[in-house]
GUSEMI-519756 format. One line per field, with one value per residue (C-alpha): chain; residue in three letters; residue number from 1; x, y, z. Coordinates in steps of 0.05 Angstrom, whole numbers, padded with zeros to 5 digits, always signed. Example, Ala and Ser with C-alpha at 12.3 -4.5 7.8 and 13.67 -1.06 7.14 Angstrom:
BEGIN
bakol = [A_A]
gufi = [ALA_SER]
marba = [1_2]
u = [+00246_+00273]
v = [-00090_-00021]
w = [+00156_+00143]
***
This chain:
BEGIN
bakol = [A_A_A_A_A_A_A_A_A_A_A_A_A_A_A_A_A_A_A_A_A_A_A_A_A_A_A_A_A_A_A_A_A_A_A_A_A_A_A_A_A_A_A_A_A_A_A_A_A_A_A_A_A_A_A_A_A_A_A_A_A_A_A_A_A_A_A_A_A_A_A_A_A_A_A_A_A_A_A_A_A_A_A_A_A_A_A_A_A_A_A_A_A_A_A_A_A_A_A_A_A_A_A_A_A_A_A_A_A_A_A_A_A_A_A_A_A_A_A_A_A_A_A_A_A_A_A_A_A_A_A_A_A_A_A_A_A_A_A_A_A_A_A_A_A_A_A_A_A_A_A_A_A_A_A_A_A_A_A_A_A_A_A_A_A_A_A_A_A_A_A_A_A_A_A_A_A_A_A_A_A_A_A_A_A_A_A_A_A_A_A_A_A_A_A_A_A_A_A_A_A_A_A_A_A_A_A_A_A_A_A_A_A_A_A_A_A_A_A_A_A_A_A_A_A_A_A_A_A_A_A_A_A_A_A_A_A_A_A_A_A_A_A_A_A_A_A_A_A_A_A_A_A_A_A_A_A_A_A_A_A_A_A_A_A_A_A_A_A_A_A_A_A_A_A_A_A_A_A_A_A_A_A_A_A_A_A_A_A_A_A_A_A_A_A_A_A_A_A_A_A_A_A_A_A_A_A_A_A_A_A_A_A_A_A_A_A_A_A_A_A_A_A_A_A_A_A_A_A_A_A_A_A_A_A_A_A_A_A_A_A_A_A_A_A_A_A_A_A_A_A_A_A_A_A_A_A_A_A_A_A_A_A_A_A_A_A_A_A_A_A_A_A_A_A_A_A_A_A_A_A_A_A_A_A_A_A_A_A_A_A_A_A_A_A_A_A_A_A_A_A_A_A_A_A_A_A_A_A_A_A_A_A_A_A_A_A_A_A_A_A_A_A_A_A_A_A_A_A_A_A_A_A_A_A_A]
gufi = [UNK_UNK_UNK_UNK_UNK_UNK_UNK_UNK_UNK_UNK_UNK_UNK_UNK_UNK_UNK_UNK_UNK_UNK_UNK_UNK_UNK_UNK_UNK_UNK_UNK_UNK_UNK_UNK_UNK_UNK_UNK_UNK_UNK_UNK_UNK_UNK_UNK_UNK_UNK_UNK_UNK_UNK_UNK_UNK_UNK_UNK_UNK_UNK_UNK_UNK_UNK_UNK_UNK_UNK_UNK_UNK_UNK_UNK_UNK_UNK_UNK_UNK_UNK_UNK_UNK_UNK_UNK_UNK_UNK_UNK_UNK_UNK_UNK_UNK_UNK_UNK_UNK_UNK_UNK_UNK_UNK_UNK_UNK_UNK_UNK_UNK_UNK_UNK_UNK_UNK_UNK_UNK_UNK_UNK_UNK_UNK_UNK_UNK_UNK_UNK_UNK_UNK_UNK_UNK_UNK_UNK_UNK_UNK_UNK_UNK_UNK_UNK_UNK_UNK_UNK_UNK_UNK_UNK_UNK_UNK_UNK_UNK_UNK_UNK_UNK_UNK_UNK_UNK_UNK_UNK_UNK_UNK_UNK_UNK_UNK_UNK_UNK_UNK_UNK_UNK_UNK_UNK_UNK_UNK_UNK_UNK_UNK_UNK_UNK_UNK_UNK_UNK_UNK_UNK_UNK_UNK_UNK_UNK_UNK_UNK_UNK_UNK_UNK_UNK_UNK_UNK_UNK_UNK_UNK_UNK_UNK_UNK_UNK_UNK_UNK_UNK_UNK_UNK_UNK_UNK_UNK_UNK_UNK_UNK_UNK_UNK_UNK_UNK_UNK_UNK_UNK_UNK_UNK_UNK_UNK_UNK_UNK_UNK_UNK_UNK_UNK_UNK_UNK_UNK_UNK_UNK_UNK_UNK_UNK_UNK_UNK_UNK_UNK_UNK_UNK_UNK_UNK_UNK_UNK_UNK_UNK_UNK_UNK_UNK_UNK_UNK_UNK_UNK_UNK_UNK_UNK_UNK_UNK_UNK_UNK_UNK_UNK_UNK_UNK_UNK_UNK_UNK_UNK_UNK_UNK_UNK_UNK_UNK_UNK_UNK_UNK_UNK_UNK_UNK_UNK_UNK_UNK_UNK_UNK_UNK_UNK_UNK_UNK_UNK_UNK_UNK_UNK_UNK_UNK_UNK_UNK_UNK_UNK_UNK_UNK_UNK_UNK_UNK_UNK_UNK_UNK_UNK_UNK_UNK_UNK_UNK_UNK_UNK_UNK_UNK_UNK_UNK_UNK_UNK_UNK_UNK_UNK_UNK_UNK_UNK_UNK_UNK_UNK_UNK_UNK_UNK_UNK_UNK_UNK_UNK_UNK_UNK_UNK_UNK_UNK_UNK_UNK_UNK_UNK_UNK_UNK_UNK_UNK_UNK_UNK_UNK_UNK_UNK_UNK_UNK_UNK_UNK_UNK_UNK_UNK_UNK_UNK_UNK_UNK_UNK_UNK_UNK_UNK_UNK_UNK_UNK_UNK_UNK_UNK_UNK_UNK_UNK_UNK_UNK_UNK_UNK_UNK_UNK_UNK_UNK_UNK_UNK_UNK_UNK_UNK_UNK_UNK_UNK_UNK_UNK_UNK_UNK_UNK_UNK_UNK_UNK_UNK_UNK_UNK_UNK_UNK_UNK_UNK_UNK_UNK_UNK_UNK_UNK_UNK_UNK_UNK_UNK_UNK_UNK_UNK_UNK_UNK_UNK_UNK_UNK_UNK_UNK_UNK_UNK_UNK_UNK_UNK_UNK_UNK_UNK_UNK_UNK_UNK_UNK_UNK_UNK_UNK_UNK_UNK_UNK_UNK_UNK_UNK_UNK_UNK_UNK_UNK_UNK_UNK_UNK_UNK_UNK_UNK_UNK_UNK_UNK]
marba = [1_2_3_4_5_6_7_8_9_10_11_12_13_14_15_16_17_18_19_20_21_22_23_24_25_26_27_28_29_30_31_32_33_34_35_36_37_38_39_40_41_42_43_44_45_46_47_48_49_50_51_52_53_54_55_56_57_58_59_60_61_62_63_64_65_66_67_68_69_70_71_72_73_74_75_76_77_78_79_80_81_82_83_84_85_86_87_88_89_90_91_92_93_94_95_96_97_98_99_100_101_102_103_104_105_106_107_108_109_110_111_112_113_114_115_116_117_118_119_120_121_122_123_124_125_126_127_128_129_130_131_132_133_134_135_136_137_138_139_140_141_142_143_144_145_146_147_148_149_150_151_152_153_154_155_156_157_158_159_160_161_162_163_164_165_166_167_168_169_170_171_172_173_174_175_176_177_178_179_180_181_182_183_184_185_186_187_188_189_190_191_192_193_194_195_196_197_198_199_200_201_202_203_204_205_206_207_208_209_210_211_212_213_214_215_216_217_218_219_220_221_222_223_224_225_226_227_228_229_230_231_232_233_234_235_236_237_238_239_240_241_242_243_244_245_246_247_248_249_250_251_252_253_254_255_256_257_258_259_260_261_262_263_264_265_266_267_268_269_270_271_272_273_274_275_276_277_278_279_280_281_282_283_284_285_286_287_288_289_290_291_292_293_294_295_296_297_298_299_300_301_302_303_304_305_306_307_308_309_310_311_312_313_314_315_316_317_318_319_320_321_322_323_324_325_326_327_328_329_330_331_332_333_334_335_336_337_338_339_340_341_342_343_344_345_346_347_348_349_350_351_352_353_354_355_356_357_358_359_360_361_362_363_364_365_366_367_368_369_370_371_372_373_374_375_376_377_378_379_380_381_382_383_384_385_386_387_388_389_390_391_392_393_394_395_396_397_398_399_400_401_402_403_404_405_406_407_408_409_410_411_412_413_414_415_416_417_418_419_420_421_422_423_424_425_426_427_428_429_430_431_432_433_434_435_436]
u = [-00609_-00662_-00669_-00634_-00573_-00570_-00573_-00516_-00475_-00480_-00480_-00455_-00390_-00337_-00333_-00409_-00406_-00349_-00388_-00450_-00407_-00374_-00444_-00471_-00474_-00407_-00434_-00459_-00397_-00357_-00420_-00430_-00357_-00359_-00415_-00371_-00333_-00257_-00251_-00303_-00276_-00209_-00240_-00283_-00228_-00181_-00237_-00247_-00218_-00151_-00181_-00237_-00192_-00142_-00196_-00227_-00161_-00150_-00218_-00204_-00176_-00105_-00124_-00173_-00121_-00072_-00122_-00141_-00071_-00043_-00101_-00083_-00037_+00033_+00020_-00043_-00004_+00049_-00005_-00029_+00042_+00051_-00008_+00012_+00065_+00127_+00102_+00037_+00074_+00118_+00056_+00026_+00091_+00094_+00025_+00047_+00070_+00147_+00155_+00108_+00140_+00209_+00186_+00151_+00213_+00253_+00201_+00203_+00278_+00266_+00261_+00188_+00207_+00235_+00194_+00207_+00168_+00105_+00118_+00075_+00110_+00048_+00057_+00069_+00134_+00147_+00215_+00246_+00237_+00173_+00121_+00053_+00019_+00067_+00060_-00016_-00016_+00032_-00012_-00075_-00040_-00001_-00041_-00066_-00124_-00076_-00032_-00031_-00042_-00062_+00010_+00059_+00133_+00187_+00255_+00316_+00353_+00393_+00328_+00340_+00279_+00266_+00196_+00123_+00062_-00009_-00054_-00102_-00045_-00023_-00094_-00104_-00037_-00037_-00003_+00053_+00066_+00131_+00134_+00183_+00132_+00083_+00133_+00137_+00211_+00213_+00168_+00186_+00219_+00236_+00295_+00288_+00324_+00290_+00242_+00167_+00163_+00204_+00155_+00096_+00128_+00143_+00074_+00042_+00087_+00084_+00011_+00029_-00017_+00041_+00116_+00168_+00215_+00287_+00349_+00419_+00427_+00364_+00328_+00253_+00237_+00167_+00116_+00083_+00012_-00024_-00072_-00014_+00011_-00058_-00066_+00000_-00017_-00084_-00050_+00004_-00044_-00088_-00026_-00005_-00074_-00070_-00001_-00023_-00072_-00029_-00080_-00032_-00048_-00122_-00161_-00234_-00253_-00211_-00248_-00259_-00209_-00154_-00166_-00165_-00098_-00069_-00088_-00079_-00002_-00002_-00056_-00019_+00045_+00005_-00018_+00055_+00073_+00014_+00039_+00104_+00065_+00031_+00099_+00123_+00060_+00068_+00126_+00073_+00024_+00028_+00013_-00047_-00076_-00069_-00090_-00148_-00166_-00107_-00148_-00200_-00149_-00112_-00154_-00140_-00065_-00064_-00110_-00072_-00004_-00030_-00060_+00002_+00046_+00002_+00004_+00080_+00087_+00038_+00074_+00143_+00121_+00090_+00156_+00194_+00142_+00148_+00225_+00224_+00273_+00329_+00385_+00415_+00394_+00322_+00317_+00347_+00299_+00239_+00261_+00270_+00202_+00165_+00200_+00182_+00110_+00106_+00135_+00087_+00026_+00046_+00054_-00012_-00051_-00017_-00037_-00108_-00110_-00086_-00142_-00197_-00177_-00171_-00241_-00267_-00233_-00259_-00329_-00317_-00288_-00232_-00209_-00158_-00115_-00102_-00139_-00085_-00029_-00070_-00087_-00013_+00004_-00047_-00023_+00052_+00039_-00001_+00055_+00110_+00075_+00054_+00123_+00157_+00105_+00117_+00192_+00179_+00133_+00190_+00250_+00221_+00200_+00266_+00306_+00266_+00276_+00352_+00350_+00313_+00250_+00182_+00168_+00093_+00100_+00117_+00044_+00017_-00008_+00063_+00084_+00017_+00031_+00101_+00070_+00022_+00082_+00118_+00055_+00035_+00106_+00112_+00043_+00052_+00125_+00105_+00046_+00092_+00143_+00093_+00035_+00068]
v = [-00481_-00447_-00446_-00379_-00403_-00468_-00429_-00384_-00445_-00475_-00413_-00354_-00318_-00348_-00284_-00283_-00356_-00342_-00284_-00329_-00381_-00329_-00304_-00374_-00407_-00436_-00508_-00501_-00469_-00532_-00570_-00517_-00520_-00596_-00592_-00555_-00595_-00587_-00542_-00494_-00502_-00475_-00409_-00402_-00422_-00365_-00315_-00339_-00304_-00332_-00358_-00397_-00423_-00451_-00481_-00515_-00545_-00572_-00606_-00645_-00716_-00721_-00739_-00681_-00635_-00657_-00648_-00578_-00553_-00579_-00546_-00478_-00430_-00422_-00352_-00375_-00431_-00379_-00335_-00394_-00410_-00337_-00344_-00407_-00429_-00465_-00535_-00526_-00496_-00558_-00602_-00563_-00567_-00643_-00650_-00616_-00658_-00659_-00608_-00558_-00569_-00555_-00491_-00469_-00481_-00439_-00383_-00383_-00369_-00300_-00240_-00216_-00149_-00180_-00184_-00259_-00271_-00253_-00293_-00349_-00409_-00437_-00412_-00440_-00436_-00446_-00467_-00421_-00450_-00487_-00485_-00452_-00520_-00551_-00493_-00497_-00572_-00570_-00518_-00559_-00622_-00595_-00537_-00545_-00508_-00468_-00445_-00372_-00374_-00303_-00298_-00353_-00343_-00359_-00387_-00408_-00475_-00449_-00432_-00357_-00313_-00284_-00254_-00270_-00285_-00266_-00327_-00294_-00281_-00354_-00378_-00328_-00346_-00384_-00451_-00423_-00363_-00365_-00361_-00303_-00260_-00260_-00257_-00192_-00184_-00117_-00136_-00105_-00155_-00157_-00192_-00238_-00193_-00128_-00100_-00106_-00030_-00035_-00086_-00041_+00018_-00020_-00052_+00016_+00055_+00005_-00016_-00090_-00145_-00194_-00187_-00243_-00254_-00271_-00293_-00267_-00315_-00287_-00353_-00347_-00369_-00341_-00287_-00231_-00212_-00145_-00180_-00198_-00127_-00098_-00142_-00117_-00044_-00051_-00081_-00027_+00031_+00003_-00003_+00068_+00096_+00059_+00089_+00159_+00160_+00117_+00063_+00004_-00063_-00061_-00126_-00125_-00175_-00144_-00126_-00054_-00066_-00089_-00031_+00017_-00011_-00002_+00071_+00094_+00100_+00150_+00191_+00191_+00213_+00270_+00292_+00296_+00337_+00382_+00394_+00415_+00464_+00491_+00500_+00541_+00582_+00600_+00644_+00686_+00689_+00764_+00771_+00725_+00761_+00831_+00813_+00764_+00775_+00729_+00669_+00680_+00667_+00610_+00554_+00584_+00587_+00515_+00488_+00518_+00498_+00427_+00426_+00447_+00402_+00342_+00357_+00360_+00297_+00258_+00277_+00262_+00194_+00175_+00193_+00149_+00094_+00092_+00095_+00164_+00194_+00143_+00188_+00252_+00294_+00267_+00282_+00352_+00367_+00344_+00386_+00448_+00439_+00427_+00484_+00531_+00506_+00515_+00586_+00608_+00578_+00606_+00677_+00674_+00646_+00695_+00754_+00727_+00716_+00788_+00816_+00772_+00785_+00861_+00862_+00821_+00866_+00928_+00907_+00872_+00913_+00875_+00925_+00980_+00940_+00970_+00925_+00935_+00912_+00853_+00832_+00838_+00791_+00740_+00744_+00739_+00683_+00645_+00652_+00635_+00576_+00546_+00552_+00519_+00463_+00453_+00447_+00397_+00358_+00350_+00338_+00294_+00235_+00239_+00240_+00182_+00142_+00153_+00128_+00065_+00086_+00080_+00150_+00140_+00150_+00223_+00236_+00212_+00252_+00266_+00304_+00341_+00364_+00387_+00428_+00459_+00477_+00514_+00550_+00574_+00596_+00636_+00666_+00690_+00710_+00757_+00783_+00797_+00833_+00877_+00889_+00897]
w = [+00047_+00004_-00072_-00080_-00040_-00080_-00144_-00120_-00101_-00171_-00214_-00172_-00173_-00126_-00085_-00074_-00053_-00004_+00026_+00034_+00070_+00115_+00136_+00148_+00217_+00238_+00239_+00166_+00135_+00124_+00100_+00045_+00025_+00021_-00030_-00080_-00133_-00130_-00190_-00161_-00090_-00113_-00137_-00075_-00026_-00045_-00030_+00042_+00102_+00124_+00189_+00156_+00100_+00149_+00193_+00133_+00112_+00182_+00180_+00116_+00112_+00083_+00012_+00006_+00035_-00018_-00074_-00052_-00037_-00103_-00141_-00113_-00149_-00120_-00094_-00058_-00023_-00005_+00027_+00069_+00092_+00114_+00162_+00199_+00249_+00225_+00244_+00205_+00147_+00143_+00143_+00085_+00046_+00057_+00024_-00041_-00100_-00106_-00163_-00130_-00062_-00090_-00124_-00060_-00017_-00066_-00063_+00012_+00010_-00020_+00025_+00033_+00002_-00062_-00125_-00130_-00066_-00104_-00167_-00194_-00225_-00260_-00331_-00401_-00440_-00514_-00541_-00594_-00664_-00647_-00702_-00692_-00696_-00646_-00597_-00600_-00592_-00533_-00499_-00506_-00484_-00424_-00395_-00323_-00290_-00246_-00305_-00327_-00402_-00421_-00446_-00464_-00454_-00505_-00484_-00523_-00518_-00459_-00422_-00430_-00436_-00505_-00504_-00497_-00541_-00525_-00527_-00576_-00624_-00621_-00634_-00691_-00724_-00790_-00798_-00841_-00795_-00754_-00679_-00684_-00721_-00663_-00606_-00566_-00550_-00514_-00456_-00388_-00342_-00268_-00235_-00176_-00126_-00148_-00096_-00096_-00105_-00169_-00195_-00176_-00211_-00275_-00280_-00268_-00315_-00373_-00362_-00366_-00341_-00328_-00319_-00327_-00268_-00289_-00251_-00263_-00322_-00354_-00342_-00334_-00263_-00252_-00269_-00230_-00251_-00243_-00194_-00149_-00150_-00138_-00075_-00048_-00064_-00027_+00034_+00035_+00027_+00083_+00127_+00109_+00127_+00193_+00207_+00184_+00241_+00287_+00301_+00295_+00262_+00249_+00250_+00231_+00286_+00341_+00405_+00426_+00483_+00434_+00387_+00445_+00469_+00399_+00394_+00466_+00468_+00411_+00444_+00510_+00474_+00444_+00513_+00536_+00475_+00486_+00557_+00526_+00483_+00545_+00578_+00518_+00516_+00589_+00566_+00530_+00588_+00592_+00517_+00521_+00581_+00550_+00478_+00485_+00411_+00394_+00418_+00363_+00307_+00341_+00308_+00239_+00252_+00277_+00223_+00164_+00190_+00199_+00130_+00092_+00135_+00120_+00045_+00045_+00087_+00042_-00022_+00008_+00036_-00032_-00065_-00017_-00022_-00098_-00098_-00131_-00081_-00086_-00113_-00084_-00144_-00141_-00067_-00075_-00132_-00090_-00031_-00074_-00107_-00041_-00005_-00063_-00063_+00013_+00008_-00047_-00013_+00055_+00027_-00011_+00048_+00095_+00052_+00046_+00122_+00134_+00090_+00120_+00192_+00178_+00150_+00209_+00261_+00227_+00244_+00311_+00368_+00405_+00457_+00445_+00396_+00328_+00277_+00225_+00272_+00297_+00226_+00207_+00264_+00239_+00167_+00183_+00233_+00182_+00131_+00180_+00213_+00147_+00117_+00177_+00176_+00102_+00113_+00170_+00124_+00074_+00118_+00173_+00128_+00090_+00155_+00184_+00120_+00124_+00196_+00172_+00209_+00174_+00147_+00152_+00227_+00211_+00195_+00262_+00321_+00346_+00284_+00282_+00353_+00334_+00278_+00329_+00373_+00317_+00294_+00363_+00383_+00319_+00329_+00400_+00390_+00333_+00373_+00433_+00389_+00351_+00399_+00468]
***
């Protein structure tokens, strides 16, 4: 290890150290980790890939395993347990100290979609009626490295949550100030059986950095931090992007063969649907043979229908994803708004397409077809195809959601092909009716 690496190991940011370890030779990775003191190891360990983190834990003797696992925050231990088999999870649980193990067992009982599954139980509480001096003294005496102390949480004698105090306000308070004066009592809270999406929405809407988690008795049982929510949002958005293009569960270290196998079924399904399109278009064979100019504008018809359909699908999926379309009135309002937007955009683009194609056909001779009629076909087909695609983009995700099917699937290649089908049928049907 050279001077620069040694300097990074002692003074660098934990993320940079973790990256250096990940890039090191496999036989050196554990040696580098073993050089770190426990308090620094904790910060570096949580930045390691799941695979390396679990391998390192397996390599440690029992006492070092205990020390490392008990130094981790509760949510970090939960993340480790999510990545191992049941037998290994039980082994990790057995190495935790009794209070931490009991809390972890309780956390594991929550459904993975509930807000409580994200909560951290390492925080500091202050009893109502405590003096400023006592509160400060208790904090200094009892705080642990893993505790969240940016805010302290006030409870009454029955353990019910009352409010929170920012650490800087507690430290800035005078000896004769009262705890009640610096307690924030209208802080946003989340209940243990609320969904993760509810927690995401509340943290986003109220711009909080931490949110108390309460049970039905209003007892404080944990906290959710903005960092926890951000991690979940990143994971979900990455998963949504993967589903939008139908590539399946993406792993950075997956082989080309594995990735190909994940994507291939959707592509094959698209081939089958495109054959269905070809079958429908065979009904218009005579039209296509007699009016070859129609082929020139086909990419524009398909592209614009796909664009507006994708916009409507994306907005609708985001609404469902953020629980904005839970009630009947909210859903109806969204449908009305998106249908109106689709109608206006379709008419405007259709008119613009009519003008552009008329100008183009006025300068380019395309047989004996009247340029005005042909441009009219292009414009009306653009408007019709786009409007139908916009409607599909609204109703398909909502319908899938009601059927308990992931609505993100609606934006994959299959739905894109369905949009192509509608757009082409409208295009050639109008051309057949007006030009032949």
